TORKOL-4160 file (C-alpha; in steps of 0.2 Angstrom, whole numbers, padded with zeros to 4 digits, m for minus):
356
<pt num="1" X="0312" Y="m0187" Z="m0166"/>
<pt num="2" X="0306" Y="m0203" Z="m0174"/>
<pt num="3" X="0304" Y="m0208" Z="m0195"/>
<pt num="4" X="0290" Y="m0218" Z="m0196"/>
<pt num="5" X="0293" Y="m0230" Z="m0212"/>
<pt num="6" X="0284" Y="m0221" Z="m0230"/>
<pt num="7" X="0276" Y="m0239" Z="m0232"/>
<pt num="8" X="0263" Y="m0236" Z="m0218"/>
<pt num="9" X="0254" Y="m0221" Z="m0227"/>
<pt num="10" X="0250" Y="m0231" Z="m0240"/>
<pt num="11" X="0244" Y="m0244" Z="m0228"/>
<pt num="12" X="0234" Y="m0230" Z="m0218"/>
<pt num="13" X="0226" Y="m0225" Z="m0234"/>
<pt num="14" X="0220" Y="m0244" Z="m0238"/>
<pt num="15" X="0213" Y="m0246" Z="m0220"/>
<pt num="16" X="0203" Y="m0227" Z="m0224"/>
<pt num="17" X="0195" Y="m0237" Z="m0241"/>
<pt num="18" X="0196" Y="m0256" Z="m0234"/>
<pt num="19" X="0189" Y="m0252" Z="m0216"/>
<pt num="20" X="0180" Y="m0233" Z="m0219"/>
<pt num="21" X="0193" Y="m0227" Z="m0204"/>
<pt num="22" X="0199" Y="m0211" Z="m0208"/>
<pt num="23" X="0218" Y="m0210" Z="m0210"/>
<pt num="24" X="0216" Y="m0197" Z="m0199"/>
<pt num="25" X="0211" Y="m0205" Z="m0184"/>
<pt num="26" X="0225" Y="m0218" Z="m0185"/>
<pt num="27" X="0236" Y="m0204" Z="m0185"/>
<pt num="28" X="0230" Y="m0199" Z="m0170"/>
<pt num="29" X="0230" Y="m0215" Z="m0162"/>
<pt num="30" X="0247" Y="m0216" Z="m0166"/>
<pt num="31" X="0252" Y="m0199" Z="m0159"/>
<pt num="32" X="0241" Y="m0204" Z="m0141"/>
<pt num="33" X="0253" Y="m0218" Z="m0140"/>
<pt num="34" X="0269" Y="m0210" Z="m0141"/>
<pt num="35" X="0263" Y="m0198" Z="m0129"/>
<pt num="36" X="0256" Y="m0209" Z="m0117"/>
<pt num="37" X="0272" Y="m0218" Z="m0118"/>
<pt num="38" X="0283" Y="m0203" Z="m0114"/>
<pt num="39" X="0273" Y="m0201" Z="m0098"/>
<pt num="40" X="0276" Y="m0214" Z="m0092"/>
<pt num="41" X="0296" Y="m0213" Z="m0098"/>
<pt num="42" X="0297" Y="m0197" Z="m0091"/>
<pt num="43" X="0282" Y="m0196" Z="m0077"/>
<pt num="44" X="0263" Y="m0191" Z="m0077"/>
<pt num="45" X="0265" Y="m0174" Z="m0072"/>
<pt num="46" X="0275" Y="m0168" Z="m0087"/>
<pt num="47" X="0263" Y="m0160" Z="m0099"/>
<pt num="48" X="0268" Y="m0170" Z="m0117"/>
<pt num="49" X="0261" Y="m0170" Z="m0133"/>
<pt num="50" X="0266" Y="m0179" Z="m0151"/>
<pt num="51" X="0265" Y="m0175" Z="m0170"/>
<pt num="52" X="0266" Y="m0184" Z="m0184"/>
<pt num="53" X="0270" Y="m0176" Z="m0201"/>
<pt num="54" X="0261" Y="m0186" Z="m0212"/>
<pt num="55" X="0271" Y="m0179" Z="m0228"/>
<pt num="56" X="0287" Y="m0183" Z="m0220"/>
<pt num="57" X="0280" Y="m0199" Z="m0211"/>
<pt num="58" X="0290" Y="m0192" Z="m0192"/>
<pt num="59" X="0282" Y="m0189" Z="m0176"/>
<pt num="60" X="0289" Y="m0177" Z="m0165"/>
<pt num="61" X="0286" Y="m0177" Z="m0146"/>
<pt num="62" X="0288" Y="m0162" Z="m0136"/>
<pt num="63" X="0288" Y="m0158" Z="m0116"/>
<pt num="64" X="0277" Y="m0142" Z="m0113"/>
<pt num="65" X="0281" Y="m0131" Z="m0102"/>
<pt num="66" X="0275" Y="m0111" Z="m0096"/>
<pt num="67" X="0287" Y="m0098" Z="m0096"/>
<pt num="68" X="0288" Y="m0091" Z="m0079"/>
<pt num="69" X="0296" Y="m0076" Z="m0068"/>
<pt num="70" X="0299" Y="m0090" Z="m0053"/>
<pt num="71" X="0299" Y="m0108" Z="m0056"/>
<pt num="72" X="0289" Y="m0119" Z="m0043"/>
<pt num="73" X="0289" Y="m0133" Z="m0055"/>
<pt num="74" X="0303" Y="m0138" Z="m0066"/>
<pt num="75" X="0292" Y="m0151" Z="m0074"/>
<pt num="76" X="0279" Y="m0137" Z="m0082"/>
<pt num="77" X="0287" Y="m0122" Z="m0079"/>
<pt num="78" X="0301" Y="m0114" Z="m0086"/>
<pt num="79" X="0312" Y="m0097" Z="m0083"/>
<pt num="80" X="0312" Y="m0084" Z="m0095"/>
<pt num="81" X="0331" Y="m0086" Z="m0097"/>
<pt num="82" X="0330" Y="m0105" Z="m0099"/>
<pt num="83" X="0315" Y="m0101" Z="m0110"/>
<pt num="84" X="0323" Y="m0088" Z="m0124"/>
<pt num="85" X="0338" Y="m0102" Z="m0126"/>
<pt num="86" X="0324" Y="m0114" Z="m0137"/>
<pt num="87" X="0312" Y="m0101" Z="m0142"/>
<pt num="88" X="0322" Y="m0082" Z="m0144"/>
<pt num="89" X="0310" Y="m0070" Z="m0142"/>
<pt num="90" X="0295" Y="m0079" Z="m0130"/>
<pt num="91" X="0288" Y="m0069" Z="m0116"/>
<pt num="92" X="0279" Y="m0073" Z="m0099"/>
<pt num="93" X="0265" Y="m0080" Z="m0099"/>
<pt num="94" X="0269" Y="m0092" Z="m0116"/>
<pt num="95" X="0271" Y="m0112" Z="m0116"/>
<pt num="96" X="0283" Y="m0119" Z="m0125"/>
<pt num="97" X="0288" Y="m0134" Z="m0134"/>
<pt num="98" X="0304" Y="m0144" Z="m0128"/>
<pt num="99" X="0310" Y="m0158" Z="m0142"/>
<pt num="100" X="0313" Y="m0172" Z="m0132"/>
<pt num="101" X="0322" Y="m0189" Z="m0142"/>
<pt num="102" X="0308" Y="m0203" Z="m0143"/>
<pt num="103" X="0319" Y="m0217" Z="m0149"/>
<pt num="104" X="0318" Y="m0222" Z="m0130"/>
<pt num="105" X="0301" Y="m0224" Z="m0128"/>
<pt num="106" X="0296" Y="m0226" Z="m0146"/>
<pt num="107" X="0295" Y="m0248" Z="m0146"/>
<pt num="108" X="0284" Y="m0247" Z="m0131"/>
<pt num="109" X="0274" Y="m0234" Z="m0140"/>
<pt num="110" X="0273" Y="m0245" Z="m0158"/>
<pt num="111" X="0265" Y="m0259" Z="m0146"/>
<pt num="112" X="0253" Y="m0249" Z="m0138"/>
<pt num="113" X="0248" Y="m0243" Z="m0155"/>
<pt num="114" X="0248" Y="m0258" Z="m0161"/>
<pt num="115" X="0234" Y="m0265" Z="m0150"/>
<pt num="116" X="0224" Y="m0249" Z="m0149"/>
<pt num="117" X="0223" Y="m0247" Z="m0167"/>
<pt num="118" X="0218" Y="m0266" Z="m0170"/>
<pt num="119" X="0204" Y="m0264" Z="m0157"/>
<pt num="120" X="0198" Y="m0249" Z="m0166"/>
<pt num="121" X="0200" Y="m0260" Z="m0185"/>
<pt num="122" X="0188" Y="m0272" Z="m0175"/>
<pt num="123" X="0176" Y="m0260" Z="m0170"/>
<pt num="124" X="0176" Y="m0254" Z="m0185"/>
<pt num="125" X="0172" Y="m0267" Z="m0196"/>
<pt num="126" X="0160" Y="m0272" Z="m0184"/>
<pt num="127" X="0149" Y="m0255" Z="m0186"/>
<pt num="128" X="0151" Y="m0258" Z="m0205"/>
<pt num="129" X="0146" Y="m0276" Z="m0207"/>
<pt num="130" X="0132" Y="m0270" Z="m0191"/>
<pt num="131" X="0126" Y="m0255" Z="m0204"/>
<pt num="132" X="0128" Y="m0265" Z="m0221"/>
<pt num="133" X="0116" Y="m0278" Z="m0213"/>
<pt num="134" X="0105" Y="m0268" Z="m0208"/>
<pt num="135" X="0101" Y="m0259" Z="m0221"/>
<pt num="136" X="0094" Y="m0276" Z="m0228"/>
<pt num="137" X="0083" Y="m0278" Z="m0216"/>
<pt num="138" X="0067" Y="m0282" Z="m0225"/>
<pt num="139" X="0078" Y="m0288" Z="m0239"/>
<pt num="140" X="0080" Y="m0307" Z="m0246"/>
<pt num="141" X="0099" Y="m0314" Z="m0247"/>
<pt num="142" X="0106" Y="m0329" Z="m0252"/>
<pt num="143" X="0114" Y="m0341" Z="m0242"/>
<pt num="144" X="0119" Y="m0357" Z="m0236"/>
<pt num="145" X="0116" Y="m0369" Z="m0223"/>
<pt num="146" X="0133" Y="m0373" Z="m0210"/>
<pt num="147" X="0124" Y="m0384" Z="m0198"/>
<pt num="148" X="0110" Y="m0384" Z="m0182"/>
<pt num="149" X="0114" Y="m0375" Z="m0165"/>
<pt num="150" X="0101" Y="m0384" Z="m0153"/>
<pt num="151" X="0085" Y="m0382" Z="m0165"/>
<pt num="152" X="0092" Y="m0364" Z="m0172"/>
<pt num="153" X="0099" Y="m0367" Z="m0192"/>
<pt num="154" X="0115" Y="m0358" Z="m0195"/>
<pt num="155" X="0118" Y="m0350" Z="m0210"/>
<pt num="156" X="0137" Y="m0346" Z="m0218"/>
<pt num="157" X="0134" Y="m0326" Z="m0222"/>
<pt num="158" X="0150" Y="m0317" Z="m0229"/>
<pt num="159" X="0156" Y="m0304" Z="m0215"/>
<pt num="160" X="0141" Y="m0311" Z="m0200"/>
<pt num="161" X="0135" Y="m0325" Z="m0192"/>
<pt num="162" X="0117" Y="m0330" Z="m0198"/>
<pt num="163" X="0104" Y="m0338" Z="m0186"/>
<pt num="164" X="0088" Y="m0345" Z="m0194"/>
<pt num="165" X="0079" Y="m0347" Z="m0177"/>
<pt num="166" X="0065" Y="m0361" Z="m0173"/>
<pt num="167" X="0051" Y="m0349" Z="m0174"/>
<pt num="168" X="0058" Y="m0342" Z="m0190"/>
<pt num="169" X="0056" Y="m0361" Z="m0200"/>
<pt num="170" X="0044" Y="m0368" Z="m0210"/>
<pt num="171" X="0041" Y="m0385" Z="m0203"/>
<pt num="172" X="0038" Y="m0395" Z="m0216"/>
<pt num="173" X="0055" Y="m0387" Z="m0224"/>
<pt num="174" X="0069" Y="m0400" Z="m0223"/>
<pt num="175" X="0086" Y="m0390" Z="m0224"/>
<pt num="176" X="0103" Y="m0399" Z="m0226"/>
<pt num="177" X="0121" Y="m0395" Z="m0223"/>
<pt num="178" X="0126" Y="m0385" Z="m0239"/>
<pt num="179" X="0110" Y="m0380" Z="m0247"/>
<pt num="180" X="0109" Y="m0366" Z="m0254"/>
<pt num="181" X="0095" Y="m0357" Z="m0248"/>
<pt num="182" X="0084" Y="m0337" Z="m0250"/>
<pt num="183" X="0078" Y="m0331" Z="m0233"/>
<pt num="184" X="0072" Y="m0314" Z="m0228"/>
<pt num="185" X="0084" Y="m0301" Z="m0216"/>
<pt num="186" X="0071" Y="m0298" Z="m0200"/>
<pt num="187" X="0085" Y="m0292" Z="m0186"/>
<pt num="188" X="0102" Y="m0288" Z="m0183"/>
<pt num="189" X="0113" Y="m0284" Z="m0168"/>
<pt num="190" X="0131" Y="m0285" Z="m0162"/>
<pt num="191" X="0141" Y="m0297" Z="m0151"/>
<pt num="192" X="0157" Y="m0296" Z="m0143"/>
<pt num="193" X="0163" Y="m0308" Z="m0157"/>
<pt num="194" X="0153" Y="m0301" Z="m0170"/>
<pt num="195" X="0137" Y="m0298" Z="m0179"/>
<pt num="196" X="0122" Y="m0308" Z="m0179"/>
<pt num="197" X="0110" Y="m0309" Z="m0193"/>
<pt num="198" X="0090" Y="m0317" Z="m0188"/>
<pt num="199" X="0082" Y="m0319" Z="m0203"/>
<pt num="200" X="0066" Y="m0328" Z="m0208"/>
<pt num="201" X="0059" Y="m0340" Z="m0219"/>
<pt num="202" X="0041" Y="m0340" Z="m0211"/>
<pt num="203" X="0035" Y="m0323" Z="m0213"/>
<pt num="204" X="0023" Y="m0317" Z="m0225"/>
<pt num="205" X="0035" Y="m0305" Z="m0230"/>
<pt num="206" X="0047" Y="m0318" Z="m0237"/>
<pt num="207" X="0033" Y="m0322" Z="m0249"/>
<pt num="208" X="0031" Y="m0305" Z="m0255"/>
<pt num="209" X="0051" Y="m0303" Z="m0257"/>
<pt num="210" X="0051" Y="m0318" Z="m0266"/>
<pt num="211" X="0040" Y="m0312" Z="m0280"/>
<pt num="212" X="0046" Y="m0296" Z="m0280"/>
<pt num="213" X="0063" Y="m0304" Z="m0285"/>
<pt num="214" X="0054" Y="m0313" Z="m0299"/>
<pt num="215" X="0043" Y="m0303" Z="m0305"/>
<pt num="216" X="0047" Y="m0287" Z="m0314"/>
<pt num="217" X="0031" Y="m0279" Z="m0315"/>
<pt num="218" X="0031" Y="m0279" Z="m0296"/>
<pt num="219" X="0045" Y="m0269" Z="m0294"/>
<pt num="220" X="0042" Y="m0257" Z="m0305"/>
<pt num="221" X="0023" Y="m0258" Z="m0295"/>
<pt num="222" X="0014" Y="m0259" Z="m0312"/>
<pt num="223" X="0007" Y="m0274" Z="m0303"/>
<pt num="224" X="0002" Y="m0272" Z="m0285"/>
<pt num="225" X="0001" Y="m0288" Z="m0269"/>
<pt num="226" X="m0013" Y="m0280" Z="m0261"/>
<pt num="227" X="m0012" Y="m0294" Z="m0247"/>
<pt num="228" X="m0004" Y="m0309" Z="m0242"/>
<pt num="229" X="m0009" Y="m0323" Z="m0231"/>
<pt num="230" X="0000" Y="m0338" Z="m0226"/>
<pt num="231" X="0000" Y="m0357" Z="m0218"/>
<pt num="232" X="0018" Y="m0358" Z="m0220"/>
<pt num="233" X="0022" Y="m0376" Z="m0228"/>
<pt num="234" X="0006" Y="m0378" Z="m0236"/>
<pt num="235" X="m0001" Y="m0364" Z="m0245"/>
<pt num="236" X="m0003" Y="m0347" Z="m0249"/>
<pt num="237" X="m0014" Y="m0334" Z="m0255"/>
<pt num="238" X="m0011" Y="m0318" Z="m0264"/>
<pt num="239" X="m0020" Y="m0305" Z="m0269"/>
<pt num="240" X="m0015" Y="m0297" Z="m0285"/>
<pt num="241" X="m0021" Y="m0279" Z="m0292"/>
<pt num="242" X="m0015" Y="m0273" Z="m0310"/>
<pt num="243" X="m0012" Y="m0253" Z="m0310"/>
<pt num="244" X="m0012" Y="m0256" Z="m0329"/>
<pt num="245" X="m0029" Y="m0262" Z="m0338"/>
<pt num="246" X="m0020" Y="m0269" Z="m0352"/>
<pt num="247" X="m0006" Y="m0280" Z="m0338"/>
<pt num="248" X="m0015" Y="m0296" Z="m0332"/>
<pt num="249" X="m0008" Y="m0296" Z="m0316"/>
<pt num="250" X="m0012" Y="m0315" Z="m0312"/>
<pt num="251" X="m0003" Y="m0319" Z="m0329"/>
<pt num="252" X="0012" Y="m0307" Z="m0325"/>
<pt num="253" X="0016" Y="m0316" Z="m0310"/>
<pt num="254" X="0014" Y="m0333" Z="m0319"/>
<pt num="255" X="0024" Y="m0331" Z="m0332"/>
<pt num="256" X="0024" Y="m0342" Z="m0351"/>
<pt num="257" X="0020" Y="m0360" Z="m0345"/>
<pt num="258" X="0021" Y="m0355" Z="m0327"/>
<pt num="259" X="0041" Y="m0349" Z="m0329"/>
<pt num="260" X="0040" Y="m0334" Z="m0316"/>
<pt num="261" X="0031" Y="m0344" Z="m0301"/>
<pt num="262" X="0041" Y="m0362" Z="m0303"/>
<pt num="263" X="0057" Y="m0353" Z="m0297"/>
<pt num="264" X="0046" Y="m0347" Z="m0281"/>
<pt num="265" X="0036" Y="m0366" Z="m0279"/>
<pt num="266" X="0055" Y="m0374" Z="m0279"/>
<pt num="267" X="0061" Y="m0362" Z="m0268"/>
<pt num="268" X="0048" Y="m0363" Z="m0255"/>
<pt num="269" X="0050" Y="m0383" Z="m0260"/>
<pt num="270" X="0032" Y="m0386" Z="m0267"/>
<pt num="271" X="0022" Y="m0375" Z="m0253"/>
<pt num="272" X="0005" Y="m0371" Z="m0265"/>
<pt num="273" X="0002" Y="m0356" Z="m0271"/>
<pt num="274" X="m0016" Y="m0346" Z="m0275"/>
<pt num="275" X="m0013" Y="m0331" Z="m0285"/>
<pt num="276" X="m0030" Y="m0321" Z="m0282"/>
<pt num="277" X="m0036" Y="m0305" Z="m0293"/>
<pt num="278" X="m0042" Y="m0291" Z="m0283"/>
<pt num="279" X="m0060" Y="m0286" Z="m0285"/>
<pt num="280" X="m0071" Y="m0275" Z="m0276"/>
<pt num="281" X="m0086" Y="m0288" Z="m0279"/>
<pt num="282" X="m0087" Y="m0295" Z="m0262"/>
<pt num="283" X="m0097" Y="m0313" Z="m0268"/>
<pt num="284" X="m0082" Y="m0314" Z="m0282"/>
<pt num="285" X="m0069" Y="m0309" Z="m0268"/>
<pt num="286" X="m0076" Y="m0323" Z="m0258"/>
<pt num="287" X="m0077" Y="m0335" Z="m0271"/>
<pt num="288" X="m0058" Y="m0332" Z="m0277"/>
<pt num="289" X="m0053" Y="m0332" Z="m0261"/>
<pt num="290" X="m0057" Y="m0352" Z="m0259"/>
<pt num="291" X="m0047" Y="m0353" Z="m0275"/>
<pt num="292" X="m0044" Y="m0370" Z="m0280"/>
<pt num="293" X="m0062" Y="m0375" Z="m0274"/>
<pt num="294" X="m0077" Y="m0375" Z="m0288"/>
<pt num="295" X="m0089" Y="m0365" Z="m0281"/>
<pt num="296" X="m0106" Y="m0363" Z="m0286"/>
<pt num="297" X="m0113" Y="m0349" Z="m0279"/>
<pt num="298" X="m0111" Y="m0336" Z="m0264"/>
<pt num="299" X="m0125" Y="m0330" Z="m0253"/>
<pt num="300" X="m0121" Y="m0315" Z="m0240"/>
<pt num="301" X="m0130" Y="m0320" Z="m0227"/>
<pt num="302" X="m0126" Y="m0302" Z="m0214"/>
<pt num="303" X="m0117" Y="m0291" Z="m0224"/>
<pt num="304" X="m0114" Y="m0280" Z="m0207"/>
<pt num="305" X="m0106" Y="m0292" Z="m0198"/>
<pt num="306" X="m0099" Y="m0301" Z="m0212"/>
<pt num="307" X="m0107" Y="m0318" Z="m0212"/>
<pt num="308" X="m0108" Y="m0327" Z="m0228"/>
<pt num="309" X="m0112" Y="m0344" Z="m0237"/>
<pt num="310" X="m0103" Y="m0353" Z="m0248"/>
<pt num="311" X="m0111" Y="m0368" Z="m0259"/>
<pt num="312" X="m0098" Y="m0382" Z="m0266"/>
<pt num="313" X="m0103" Y="m0395" Z="m0276"/>
<pt num="314" X="m0110" Y="m0411" Z="m0266"/>
<pt num="315" X="m0097" Y="m0422" Z="m0272"/>
<pt num="316" X="m0083" Y="m0410" Z="m0266"/>
<pt num="317" X="m0092" Y="m0404" Z="m0250"/>
<pt num="318" X="m0083" Y="m0419" Z="m0238"/>
<pt num="319" X="m0066" Y="m0415" Z="m0242"/>
<pt num="320" X="m0070" Y="m0395" Z="m0241"/>
<pt num="321" X="m0078" Y="m0396" Z="m0223"/>
<pt num="322" X="m0060" Y="m0405" Z="m0218"/>
<pt num="323" X="m0048" Y="m0393" Z="m0225"/>
<pt num="324" X="m0048" Y="m0383" Z="m0212"/>
<pt num="325" X="m0031" Y="m0373" Z="m0221"/>
<pt num="326" X="m0039" Y="m0369" Z="m0236"/>
<pt num="327" X="m0057" Y="m0361" Z="m0227"/>
<pt num="328" X="m0046" Y="m0351" Z="m0213"/>
<pt num="329" X="m0033" Y="m0343" Z="m0226"/>
<pt num="330" X="m0050" Y="m0336" Z="m0237"/>
<pt num="331" X="m0059" Y="m0332" Z="m0220"/>
<pt num="332" X="m0040" Y="m0323" Z="m0215"/>
<pt num="333" X="m0039" Y="m0315" Z="m0231"/>
<pt num="334" X="m0057" Y="m0309" Z="m0233"/>
<pt num="335" X="m0062" Y="m0303" Z="m0216"/>
<pt num="336" X="m0077" Y="m0313" Z="m0217"/>
<pt num="337" X="m0083" Y="m0327" Z="m0207"/>
<pt num="338" X="m0088" Y="m0341" Z="m0222"/>
<pt num="339" X="m0100" Y="m0356" Z="m0218"/>
<pt num="340" X="m0098" Y="m0370" Z="m0232"/>
<pt num="341" X="m0111" Y="m0379" Z="m0238"/>
<pt num="342" X="m0116" Y="m0392" Z="m0253"/>
<pt num="343" X="m0125" Y="m0385" Z="m0267"/>
<pt num="344" X="m0141" Y="m0396" Z="m0271"/>
<pt num="345" X="m0147" Y="m0388" Z="m0288"/>
<pt num="346" X="m0164" Y="m0394" Z="m0281"/>
<pt num="347" X="m0168" Y="m0384" Z="m0269"/>
<pt num="348" X="m0163" Y="m0367" Z="m0279"/>
<pt num="349" X="m0174" Y="m0357" Z="m0289"/>
<pt num="350" X="m0174" Y="m0359" Z="m0307"/>
<pt num="351" X="m0159" Y="m0346" Z="m0311"/>
<pt num="352" X="m0147" Y="m0355" Z="m0298"/>
<pt num="353" X="m0151" Y="m0371" Z="m0305"/>
<pt num="354" X="m0138" Y="m0368" Z="m0320"/>
<pt num="355" X="m0126" Y="m0361" Z="m0310"/>
<pt num="356" X="m0108" Y="m0369" Z="m0306"/>
């Protein structure tokens, strides 16, 4: 019988708290390690069990033998006469426990237990980290840039390796080592050496979560994001709807003097953001979707095929037709084919001449 130092039990409780490995599991590992060491010492043909008394912090090791009339295998069987010396009143067919001194093999057992427990803790830690970051998939986390690995950006995370792959980067952004950035958690997986977290600054859900982080009305569903389209690094368009007629969805997101939207624009390194009020009036919606352009008129050409003409002032027509990003985002946002035309007052009816 070996007594384990009493300091071990508080240590087991600390392991349970920090690594979420039940102390009962650690105790079973210790018992199994001592049993394995005993089998190596006595021989694998023996039946051996070890048990740890949690209260006294002692480990007892026993050889198990079956009580028989005639012994054919002295390693697993014992005569009734011999058995009664150990356990008075035993009967044929009983299995008795014969205590053995485990001092001789405890050092080997301790080394084996240490190795197994360390491996168990590593596996448990990796599992806990995996579960922690998996629960954050689709959420924003803050990290700092560590460096580059090929074309991927490596981020410093508390417990895992963060990777911002080239496909999830914004082309125009220039990120520097040590720079604090926000990222969207997209994927988490385990490698032999630890947990890897794949993040994004390209995904349009990154924009959605940034707004939800900064705008209380979005978090409590007073204001709702209906749709988002994005040309990462250039322009994002967001359709907003208020679920409270007294709350202005655009004003809620902009804030007083832009106080709410400025941190988002700064995080996006100056990417332009168009906030568009939701409306079921398709002509107004198409006009809003082309913000910040000045729209003179919207003409529905084919409602079934979703084709519309949009007239802009002559002075900005050349600029408009060259700005494919704004036009393409408007098409994506509305689902309509939009054709840009110059607005000529002389070609319009009297009613349209004053429409600006």
